[in-house]
C-alpha positions in Angstrom: 69.6 102.7 26.7 68.9 98.9 26.3 65.3 97.9 25.0 63.1 96.4 27.7 62.1 92.9 27.5 58.4 92.7 26.5 56.7 89.7 28.3 53.4 90.4 26.7 55.0 89.7 23.3 56.4 86.6 24.5 53.3 85.4 26.2 51.3 86.0 23.0 53.9 84.3 20.9 53.9 81.2 23.2 50.1 81.2 23.0 49.9 81.1 19.3 52.8 78.4 19.3 50.8 76.1 21.6 47.5 76.8 19.9 49.3 75.9 16.4 50.6 72.7 18.0 47.2 71.8 19.2 45.5 72.6 16.0 48.3 70.9 14.0 48.0 67.7 15.9 44.2 67.6 15.7 44.3 68.2 11.9 47.1 65.6 11.5 45.0 63.0 13.3 41.8 63.8 11.4 43.3 64.2 8.0 46.3 61.8 8.0 46.0 59.2 10.9 42.3 58.4 10.5 42.3 58.3 6.7 45.3 56.0 6.9 43.6 53.6 9.4 40.6 53.5 7.1 42.4 52.5 3.9 40.8 49.7 1.8 42.7 47.0 0.2 44.3 48.0 -3.2 42.5 46.2 -6.1 44.3 43.0 -7.2 46.2 43.3 -10.5 45.1 39.8 -11.2 41.8 39.0 -13.2 38.9 37.8 -11.0 38.6 34.0 -11.0 36.3 32.6 -13.6 34.0 31.1 -10.8 33.7 34.4 -8.9 30.0 35.2 -8.3 30.3 38.8 -9.3 33.6 40.4 -9.7 32.1 43.9 -9.7 30.5 43.7 -6.4 33.7 42.3 -4.8 35.6 45.2 -6.1 33.2 47.8 -4.8 32.6 46.1 -1.4 36.5 46.1 -0.9 36.7 49.8 -1.5 33.9 50.8 1.0 35.3 49.1 4.0 38.9 49.4 5.5 41.1 46.2 5.4 41.6 46.5 9.3 39.0 44.5 11.3 36.5 46.5 13.3 37.8 45.4 16.7 41.5 46.2 15.6 40.4 49.6 14.3 38.7 50.5 17.6 41.9 49.6 19.4 44.1 51.7 17.1 41.8 54.6 17.6 41.8 54.2 21.4 45.7 54.3 21.2 45.7 57.5 19.4 43.0 59.1 21.6 44.9 58.1 24.7 47.8 60.0 23.4 45.8 63.0 22.4 43.7 63.2 25.6 47.0 63.8 27.5 48.9 66.0 25.1 45.9 68.0 23.7 44.7 69.4 27.0 48.2 70.4 28.1 48.7 72.4 24.9 45.3 74.0 25.2 45.9 75.1 28.9 49.5 76.3 28.1 48.0 78.4 25.2 45.3 79.8 27.4 47.6 80.6 30.3 49.8 82.4 27.8 47.0 84.4 26.4 45.6 85.1 29.7 49.1 86.3 30.9 49.3 88.6 27.9 45.8 90.0 28.6 46.6 90.8 32.2 49.8 92.5 31.3 48.6 94.8 28.6 47.6 98.4 29.6 43.9 98.9 30.1 44.0 101.4 27.3 44.9 98.5 24.7 41.2 97.5 24.7 41.2 95.6 21.3 44.2 93.7 22.1 43.0 92.7 25.5 39.7 91.7 24.0 41.5 89.5 21.5 43.7 87.8 23.9 40.6 87.2 26.3 38.8 85.7 23.3 41.7 83.5 22.4 41.8 82.3 26.1 38.1 81.3 25.9 38.5 79.7 22.5 41.4 77.5 23.7 39.5 76.4 26.7 36.3 75.6 24.7 37.7 72.3 23.7 37.0 70.9 27.1 33.1 71.3 27.1 32.9 70.6 23.4 34.7 67.2 24.1 32.5 66.4 27.0 29.3 67.3 25.2 29.5 67.0 21.5 32.0 64.1 21.2 30.9 62.3 24.3 28.7 59.7 22.8 31.0 59.0 20.0 34.0 58.8 22.3 32.3 56.6 24.6 31.0 54.0 21.9 34.5 53.9 20.3 35.9 53.3 23.8 33.4 50.5 24.5 34.3 48.8 21.2 38.1 49.1 21.9 37.6 47.8 25.5 35.6 44.8 24.0 38.4 44.2 21.5 40.9 44.2 24.2 39.1 41.4 26.0 39.1 39.5 22.8 35.5 40.1 21.9 34.5 40.9 18.3 32.3 43.9 18.8 31.0 46.2 16.3 27.6 48.1 15.8 24.8 46.8 18.0 22.1 45.2 15.9 19.5 46.2 18.3 20.4 49.9 18.5 18.0 52.5 17.4 18.8 53.6 13.9 20.8 56.9 13.8 22.5 56.2 17.2 26.3 56.0 17.5 25.8 52.3 18.6 24.2 51.5 15.3 27.3 52.7 13.1 29.9 50.4 11.9 33.1 51.1 13.5 34.7 52.7 10.4 31.7 54.9 9.8 32.0 55.9 13.5 35.6 56.7 13.3 34.9 58.9 10.1 32.3 60.8 12.2 34.8 61.1 15.2 37.5 62.6 12.6 34.9 65.1 11.5 33.9 66.2 15.1 37.9 66.3 15.9 38.3 69.1 13.3 35.6 71.4 14.7 
């Protein structure tokens, strides 16, 4: 007798695969793409000019800020974000659907496995409310800056913004914060 095909195992495997794709993409963006965008200029192998005001302050200032102008940095983030906002939800939705299929096709007696598949479904779908709540202000401000840059306006932190709000942060600091939120 030939072994029967187990759709639940396939669905669980697909759910794990799509979850891994989603997680890998997010981690890649946060730990590879964003740090690359924020690279500072390398130190010059040449000695500082004799008439330089303070060579030590020039070196430390260069290591704190990325080489990329804030307006271009916002546009680069927007490009990465636009790709992710299309692909990410699809991967999360496919993972959730796979986990839900596995949940529904397990026998009722498999209580622990059913609960795990149901929890996995919920966790995959939780990215939507997290993005629209915890990341909303940061995404909105980075989008505003990218839009301003596209129009040719140099726009970074708002000088009249309340301290501690996303509007008051420099673009590179805001992008660092976004990468942190993106890993959660």
